[in-house]
Each structure stands twice: as structure tokens, then as C-alpha cells.
C-alpha positions as CSV (number, residue, x, y, z in Angstrom):
1,M,-2.0,0.6,9.0
2,L,-4.0,-2.2,7.5
3,S,-7.2,-0.3,7.4
4,L,-5.4,2.7,5.7
5,F,-3.6,0.1,3.4
6,G,-7.0,-1.3,2.5
7,T,-8.6,2.1,1.7
8,A,-5.7,3.0,-0.6
9,V,-5.5,-0.3,-2.5
10,G,-8.5,-0.2,-4.8
11,A,-9.1,0.7,-8.2
12,G,-6.0,2.9,-8.4
13,I,-3.5,0.1,-7.9
14,L,-5.3,-2.0,-10.5
15,F,-5.2,0.7,-13.2
16,L,-1.9,2.4,-12.2
17,P,0.4,-0.2,-14.1
18,I,-1.6,0.6,-17.4
19,N,-1.0,4.3,-17.3
20,A,2.5,4.3,-15.6
21,G,3.9,1.5,-17.7
22,L,3.0,3.1,-21.1
23,G,5.8,5.6,-20.4
24,G,8.7,3.3,-20.0
25,F,10.6,1.7,-17.2
26,W,13.0,4.6,-15.9
27,P,10.0,7.2,-15.4
28,L,8.4,4.6,-13.5
29,V,11.4,4.4,-11.2
30,A,11.3,8.2,-10.8
31,M,7.6,8.0,-9.8
32,A,8.5,5.2,-7.3
33,L,11.0,7.6,-5.6
34,L,8.5,10.6,-5.7
35,I,5.3,8.9,-4.4
36,G,6.5,7.8,-1.0
37,P,7.3,11.3,0.5
38,M,4.3,12.7,-1.4
39,T,1.9,10.1,0.2
40,Y,3.4,10.5,3.8
41,Y,3.7,14.2,3.9
42,S,0.3,15.0,2.4
43,H,-1.7,12.5,4.6
44,R,0.3,13.6,7.6
45,G,-0.8,17.2,6.9
46,L,-4.4,16.3,6.5
47,S,-4.3,14.5,9.7
48,R,-2.7,17.3,11.7
49,F,-5.5,19.6,10.3
50,V,-8.2,17.1,11.6
51,C,-6.4,17.0,15.1
52,S,-6.3,20.9,15.3
53,G,-9.9,21.3,16.2
54,S,-10.7,22.9,19.6
55,R,-12.9,20.0,20.6
56,P,-11.8,16.5,20.5
57,E,-13.6,14.0,18.3
58,T,-14.7,16.6,15.7
59,D,-14.4,15.2,12.0
60,I,-13.0,17.2,9.1
61,T,-16.3,18.9,8.1
62,E,-16.5,20.5,11.6
63,V,-12.9,21.4,11.8
64,V,-13.0,23.4,8.3
65,T,-16.0,25.2,9.7
66,E,-14.3,26.0,12.9
67,H,-11.1,27.4,11.1
68,F,-12.5,28.9,8.0
69,G,-16.0,30.0,9.1
70,P,-19.5,28.7,7.8
71,A,-19.0,29.9,4.2
72,G,-15.4,28.6,3.9
73,G,-16.2,25.4,5.7
74,Q,-19.1,24.7,3.3
75,I,-16.9,25.2,0.2
76,I,-14.2,22.9,1.6
77,T,-16.8,20.4,2.7
78,I,-18.1,20.3,-0.8
79,L,-14.6,19.9,-2.2
80,Y,-14.0,17.1,0.2
81,F,-17.1,15.3,-0.8
82,L,-16.3,15.8,-4.5
83,A,-12.9,14.4,-3.9
84,I,-14.2,11.0,-2.7
85,Y,-17.6,10.6,-4.2
86,P,-16.3,10.0,-8.0
87,I,-14.1,7.3,-6.5
88,V,-17.1,5.5,-5.2
89,L,-18.6,5.8,-8.7
90,I,-15.4,4.4,-10.2
91,Y,-15.5,1.3,-8.0
92,G,-19.1,0.7,-9.2
93,V,-17.8,0.6,-12.9
94,G,-14.8,-1.5,-11.8
95,I,-16.6,-4.2,-9.9
96,T,-19.0,-4.6,-12.7
97,N,-16.3,-5.0,-15.4
98,T,-14.1,-7.3,-13.1
99,V,-16.8,-9.7,-12.3
100,G,-18.4,-9.5,-15.9
101,S,-15.1,-10.2,-17.5
102,F,-14.5,-13.1,-15.1
103,L,-17.9,-14.7,-15.8
104,V,-17.5,-14.5,-19.5
105,N,-13.7,-15.3,-20.0
106,Q,-12.9,-17.6,-17.2
107,L,-16.2,-19.3,-16.4
108,G,-17.4,-19.4,-20.0
109,M,-21.0,-18.0,-19.1
110,A,-23.1,-15.9,-21.4
111,P,-22.9,-12.1,-20.5
112,L,-25.4,-11.0,-18.0
113,P,-27.4,-7.7,-18.6
114,R,-25.2,-5.0,-17.3
115,W,-28.0,-3.3,-15.2
116,L,-28.7,-6.5,-13.4
117,L,-25.0,-7.4,-12.8
118,S,-24.0,-3.9,-11.6
119,G,-27.2,-3.6,-9.3
120,V,-26.5,-6.9,-7.6
121,L,-22.8,-6.3,-7.0
122,I,-23.3,-2.6,-5.8
123,A,-26.2,-3.8,-3.6
124,G,-24.0,-6.4,-2.1
125,M,-21.2,-4.0,-1.2
126,M,-23.9,-1.6,0.3
127,L,-25.1,-4.3,2.6
128,G,-21.9,-3.6,4.6
129,M,-22.8,0.0,5.0
130,I,-26.3,-1.0,6.3
131,A,-24.7,-3.3,8.8
132,G,-22.8,-0.4,10.3
133,D,-19.2,1.0,10.6
134,K,-18.0,-1.5,12.9
135,S,-19.0,-4.4,10.8
136,M,-17.5,-2.7,7.8
137,L,-14.2,-2.2,9.7
138,V,-14.0,-5.9,10.6
139,V,-14.7,-6.9,6.9
140,T,-12.1,-4.5,5.6
141,Q,-9.4,-5.7,8.0
142,W,-10.1,-9.2,7.2
143,L,-10.1,-8.6,3.4
144,V,-6.7,-6.8,3.6
145,Y,-4.8,-9.8,5.0
146,P,-5.5,-12.1,1.8
147,L,-5.1,-9.2,-0.4
148,V,-1.7,-8.4,0.9
149,A,-0.6,-12.0,0.7
150,I,-1.9,-12.7,-2.8
151,L,-0.6,-9.4,-4.1
152,I,2.9,-10.2,-3.1
153,F,2.6,-13.7,-4.3
154,L,1.3,-12.6,-7.7
155,S,4.1,-10.1,-8.0
156,L,6.7,-12.7,-7.5
157,Y,4.9,-15.2,-9.7
158,L,5.1,-12.9,-12.7
159,V,8.9,-12.6,-12.4
160,P,9.7,-15.4,-14.9
161,E,7.5,-13.4,-17.3
162,W,9.5,-10.2,-17.1
163,N,11.1,-8.8,-20.4
164,L,14.0,-6.7,-19.2
165,A,14.5,-5.0,-22.6
166,A,12.6,-2.1,-21.2
167,V,15.1,-1.7,-18.5
168,R,18.0,-1.3,-21.1
169,E,15.9,1.4,-23.0
170,T,16.7,4.9,-21.8
171,T,13.9,7.4,-22.0
172,P,15.1,10.9,-22.9
173,V,14.6,13.5,-20.2
174,S,12.5,15.6,-22.6
175,E,10.2,12.6,-22.9
176,A,10.3,11.3,-19.4
177,L,9.3,14.5,-17.5
178,P,6.0,15.0,-19.4
179,V,5.2,11.2,-18.8
180,I,5.8,11.6,-15.0
181,W,3.9,14.9,-14.9
182,L,0.8,13.5,-16.6
183,T,0.9,10.2,-14.6
184,L,1.0,12.0,-11.3
185,P,-2.9,12.4,-11.0
186,V,-3.3,8.6,-11.4
187,L,-0.3,8.1,-9.0
188,I,-1.6,10.1,-6.1
189,F,-5.2,8.6,-6.7
190,S,-3.5,5.0,-6.4
191,F,-1.9,5.9,-3.1
192,N,-4.6,8.0,-1.7
193,H,-6.2,6.9,1.7
194,S,-7.6,10.3,2.7
195,P,-11.2,9.2,3.0
196,A,-10.2,7.3,6.1
197,I,-8.0,10.0,7.5
198,S,-10.7,12.0,9.2
199,Q,-12.3,9.1,11.3
200,F,-8.5,7.7,11.8
201,S,-7.6,11.1,13.4
202,V,-10.8,11.3,15.4
203,A,-10.1,7.7,16.8
204,L,-6.5,8.6,17.7
205,Q,-7.6,11.6,19.5
206,R,-10.0,9.5,21.5
207,E,-7.2,7.2,22.6
208,Y,-4.2,9.4,22.7
209,G,-5.4,12.9,23.4
210,A,-2.8,15.6,22.7
211,A,-0.3,13.0,21.4
212,A,-2.7,12.0,18.6
213,P,-0.8,14.0,15.8
214,Q,2.6,12.3,16.7
215,K,0.9,8.8,16.7
216,A,-0.7,9.5,13.5
217,G,2.6,10.5,12.0
218,Q,4.2,7.3,13.0
219,I,1.3,5.2,11.5
220,L,1.1,7.1,8.4
221,R,4.9,6.9,7.8
222,N,4.7,3.1,8.2
223,T,1.6,2.9,5.9
224,A,3.4,4.9,3.2
225,V,6.4,2.6,3.4
226,M,4.1,-0.5,3.3
227,L,2.1,0.9,0.4
228,V,5.2,1.9,-1.8
229,G,6.9,-1.5,-1.0
230,F,3.9,-3.6,-2.1
231,V,2.2,-1.5,-4.7
232,M,5.3,-0.6,-6.6
233,L,6.6,-4.2,-6.6
234,F,3.2,-5.0,-8.0
235,V,3.3,-2.3,-10.6
236,F,6.8,-3.1,-11.8
237,S,6.0,-6.7,-11.9
238,C,3.0,-6.2,-14.2
239,V,4.7,-3.6,-16.3
240,L,7.7,-5.9,-17.1
241,A,5.4,-8.9,-17.6
242,L,3.3,-7.1,-20.3
243,S,4.2,-5.3,-23.5
244,P,3.3,-1.5,-24.2
245,E,0.7,-3.0,-26.8
246,Q,-1.0,-5.1,-24.2
247,L,-1.0,-2.3,-21.7
248,A,-2.6,0.0,-24.4
249,E,-5.3,-2.6,-25.2
250,A,-6.0,-3.0,-21.4
251,K,-6.7,0.6,-21.2
252,Q,-9.0,0.6,-24.2
253,Q,-11.0,-2.5,-22.7
254,N,-11.6,-0.5,-19.6
255,L,-10.4,-3.4,-17.3
256,P,-8.2,-3.7,-14.2
257,I,-4.7,-4.9,-15.1
258,L,-5.4,-8.3,-13.2
259,S,-8.5,-9.0,-15.2
260,Y,-6.5,-8.3,-18.3
261,L,-3.7,-10.6,-17.2
262,A,-6.3,-13.3,-16.4
263,N,-7.6,-13.0,-20.1
264,V,-4.2,-13.2,-21.9
265,H,-2.1,-15.4,-19.6
266,A,-2.3,-19.3,-19.9
267,S,-1.7,-19.8,-16.1
268,P,-4.9,-21.1,-14.3
269,F,-3.5,-19.4,-11.1
270,I,-3.6,-15.9,-12.7
271,S,-6.8,-16.7,-14.6
272,Y,-8.8,-17.3,-11.4
273,F,-6.8,-15.4,-8.7
274,G,-6.2,-12.2,-10.8
275,P,-9.9,-11.4,-10.9
276,L,-10.3,-12.4,-7.2
277,I,-7.6,-9.9,-6.2
278,A,-9.2,-7.3,-8.3
279,F,-12.5,-7.9,-6.6
280,T,-11.2,-8.0,-3.0
281,A,-9.1,-4.8,-3.6
282,I,-12.2,-3.0,-5.0
283,V,-14.5,-4.1,-2.1
284,S,-12.1,-3.3,0.6
285,S,-11.4,0.2,-0.8
286,F,-15.1,0.7,-1.5
287,F,-15.8,0.6,2.4
288,G,-13.3,3.1,3.2
289,H,-14.4,5.6,0.4
290,Y,-18.0,5.1,1.3
291,L,-17.3,6.5,5.0
292,G,-15.7,9.6,3.5
293,T,-18.5,10.1,1.1
294,A,-21.2,9.8,3.8
295,E,-19.2,12.1,6.0
296,G,-18.9,14.8,3.4
297,L,-22.5,14.5,2.2
298,K,-23.7,14.8,5.9
299,G,-21.6,17.9,6.3
300,I,-23.1,19.6,3.2
301,L,-26.7,18.7,4.3
302,R,-26.1,19.8,7.8
303,G,-25.0,23.2,6.5
304,F,-27.7,23.7,4.1
305,L,-30.8,21.7,4.7
306,V,-31.0,19.6,7.8
307,S,-30.4,19.9,11.6
308,D,-27.6,18.4,13.5
309,S,-29.9,16.1,15.2
310,F,-31.5,14.7,12.1
311,A,-28.0,14.4,10.5
312,A,-27.0,11.9,13.4
313,T,-30.1,9.7,12.9
314,R,-30.3,6.3,11.2
315,R,-32.8,7.6,8.7
316,M,-30.2,10.1,7.4
317,D,-27.8,7.1,7.0
318,Y,-30.3,5.2,4.9
319,L,-31.2,8.3,2.7
320,I,-27.3,8.7,2.0
321,A,-27.0,5.0,1.3
322,G,-29.9,5.1,-1.1
323,F,-28.4,8.3,-3.0
324,V,-25.0,6.4,-3.3
325,F,-26.5,3.2,-4.4
326,F,-28.7,4.6,-7.3
327,T,-26.0,7.0,-8.5
328,T,-23.3,4.5,-8.5
329,W,-25.6,1.9,-10.2
330,G,-26.5,4.5,-12.8
331,V,-22.9,5.3,-13.8
332,A,-21.9,1.5,-13.7
333,I,-24.6,0.9,-16.3
334,L,-23.1,3.7,-18.5
335,N,-19.5,2.4,-18.2
336,P,-17.4,5.5,-18.7
337,S,-13.7,5.3,-18.8
338,I,-12.2,4.7,-15.4
339,L,-8.8,6.2,-16.2
340,G,-10.6,9.1,-17.7
341,M,-12.6,9.6,-14.4
342,I,-9.5,9.4,-12.4
343,E,-7.7,11.7,-14.5
344,T,-10.5,14.4,-14.9
345,L,-12.6,14.1,-11.9
346,A,-10.9,12.5,-8.9
347,G,-7.4,13.6,-9.3
348,P,-7.6,17.3,-9.3
349,V,-10.0,17.6,-6.3
350,I,-7.9,15.1,-4.3
351,A,-4.8,17.3,-5.0
352,A,-6.7,20.4,-3.7
353,I,-8.0,18.7,-0.6
354,L,-5.1,16.4,0.4
355,Y,-2.1,18.6,-0.8
356,L,-3.1,22.2,-0.9
357,M,-5.8,22.8,1.7
358,P,-3.8,21.4,4.8
359,M,-0.8,23.5,3.7
360,Y,-2.8,26.6,3.5
361,A,-4.3,25.9,6.9
362,I,-0.9,25.5,8.4
363,H,0.1,28.9,7.0
364,K,-3.2,30.7,8.2
365,V,-4.7,28.8,11.3
366,P,-3.0,29.6,14.7
367,A,-3.6,26.1,16.1
368,L,-1.3,24.8,13.3
369,A,1.3,27.4,13.6
370,P,4.0,24.9,15.2
371,Y,4.1,23.1,11.9
372,R,5.1,26.3,10.0
373,G,8.4,26.6,8.3
374,A,9.1,22.8,7.3
375,V,10.5,22.0,3.9
376,S,8.0,19.3,3.7
377,N,5.4,22.0,3.4
378,V,6.9,23.4,0.2
379,F,7.3,19.9,-1.1
380,V,3.8,19.0,-0.5
381,T,2.4,22.4,-2.0
382,V,4.6,22.1,-5.1
383,A,3.5,18.5,-5.6
384,G,-0.2,19.5,-5.4
385,I,0.2,22.4,-7.9
386,V,2.1,20.1,-10.3
387,V,-0.7,17.6,-10.1
388,I,-3.4,20.1,-10.9
389,S,-1.4,21.7,-13.7
390,A,-1.0,18.4,-15.3
391,I,-4.7,17.8,-15.3
392,F,-5.4,21.0,-16.9
393,Y,-2.7,20.4,-19.4
394,A,-4.2,17.0,-20.4
395,L,-7.6,18.6,-20.8
396,V,-6.3,21.2,-23.0
């Protein structure tokens, strides 16, 4: 649960209050009610899909090839990679802006050259990848404990700052529905822990065998409850403590909500712990998303360019690490809008892979036939279609 929580809590939660809060209080309540079942049922569907392979311990890239053939498997593997890789790029921008703002606004230092700051920070995160998956998992688990504790404390610390005027303002349904619709891409991104689901499911198969899908469902349900409780408390607390004008300013500055709070709040606690939480959240989530990125890229290369034996070598791991480092560094230097990247790059592909692909597989793949006919399948499918339609509407 803690590992999945750490994968989900990253750039999404740090930017969700900005987008969600701009629409008013009551649309935010509706989103809080929707996102719990959306998160649980979608991730459970993806886990069931990974567990449906005929051979145990096969990851998602191998399972899609088994069920959809080499061509279909390659298409879905590419989509899986494109669903996760942009998030790694987002974290490169987020960590640079968070630390840069802290050095200038809290420590009073002169701004460092962006190319140098971003390179050092991204290289530091990449060291965990070079150390190996086990070391990374240990680091992620230890980072999650202080992250959860400080997140709860900060949410409660902001309570005296709440302005309850927003609670008394009723948003007309004609305005609330478009707000909810257009915020859903950022919402599912903020609760997304799909990059860790493949290896999570493989590990459960190794330990529980045929009972792995049931055990995964139990863990994923508890994770969804934990995420909704902690994340939405944090989102509500931030939204009620800031005005719509301040939220708009944070969006314009391309800063996480905690870095913005640190810059405008007089409290030394928020000034120093806000950026620390943002930094911890990004680092812990970066690890999980890197695993998914490396897994997807290996699957693509294995299908087109390299043999299975070379794909399993340490040299391949170093080549992938180099590719991720230099591309993430380049995007961090360019500093594109993080919310724009979430809305137009990460959101639609996540919806396709996490919401629609497992539901299609349940309908088509014989190994998943026992899961057919459930109302939750319809709910997840409709949610995925709505999210993708919101992205196209926003682009138009």
C-alpha cells in the first residue's frame, strides 16, 4: 500500500488543488466522491489483466503480446510507455522549479543556471535507478512515511486559514459539470499508480499464485481509500486556504501548490516544510514511474530492435537510464507548463491504458471471462471515455 501510495503521490497531487480549486468548492466535492471508485476499479482491472497471463511472473508487455498478438502487443506496449514516460518528464520540470523556488525565495540565494540545477537534480534521482530496483524500493518506502505524516500535519495546520465563503457559494449545475469534466484528466493523473501495477501484480503472483488477483484487489481497495482520504483532505485544505486569484497565480508561475504556499505564507513551518514535502513527493513518485518507463521501453526495443537476452542485461539498463536522463534534462531546461503536459500528454494515454484497455481485454480475452458482466466494468469504461473526450474538448 505504501509503495503504491508513494507512486501516486507526486506532481499530480501538488498541482491538483490548483486546477480543481479554480472551479469552486462543490464541484470539488463531486470529484472527491467520483475518484475513489474510479481509482480502485481501474487499477484492479489492470492488475487482473497482468495476472491473466498463462505463465506466472510475466509483466504487462509480455501479457499484451500473449493476448493481442505481436502487432497488437507492440501497439499497446507503445501506448503503455507513452502513458508513463511524459510523467517522468513532468517530474524533471517539477523538481527543478521546486528546488529553484526554494533556493531563491526561502534561502535568499541567487538563481542558479537552470541547465546546471536541473542536471544535478535529475542525476541525483537517477542514482537510485543505477543502484537497482531493490535499493529504489527501500528508498521509496522510507520516503513515504514522512510524506504521509507531514502531508496530514500540513493539511490540519492550514485549517485556521480556511475561508469558508466558498462553501456557501453554490455553483450552478450548468457550470459545475463542465468544471468536473475538464478537471478529470488532472484528477486521474493525480491518483494514478498504474506504472507500479505490473511489477506489483508479478510480485503477488510469485507469493500468492492463483490467489494473486484477490489479494491485489484487497490491497488496491485499501490503497484507494488511503489515497482519497489523505489526498482530498490536502486538496480541500489548500483550496480553502487560498483565493481563486492565488490559485490562478500559482498556475501561471508553474509551481507546485506547496512551493506557492511557501512563497505567500508568513509561517516559517510552511516556508520550509512545504518545498520539502513537494521534493519528497516528486522523488518518491519518480522512482515508481521510472520503473514503468524502463519496462515499457524494454518491451518496445525487445519487439523491434534487440533480443530478449540483451534486453535483460545490465548494459540495456544503462542505455535506458541514459535516454531517460538526457531527455528529462532537456525538457526540464525548456520548462513547459506542467498542467498543460498533464492535460494534453499524460491524461489521454493514461485513460486509454488504465481505463479502456483492461475493460476491452475482459470483453475479449477468454482468461478474463470470469470478470465479465460487472457493473464496475461499465463504470470504468464510461469514465475512460469521458476523460478522453474532455481532453479533446479542451484542445478544440
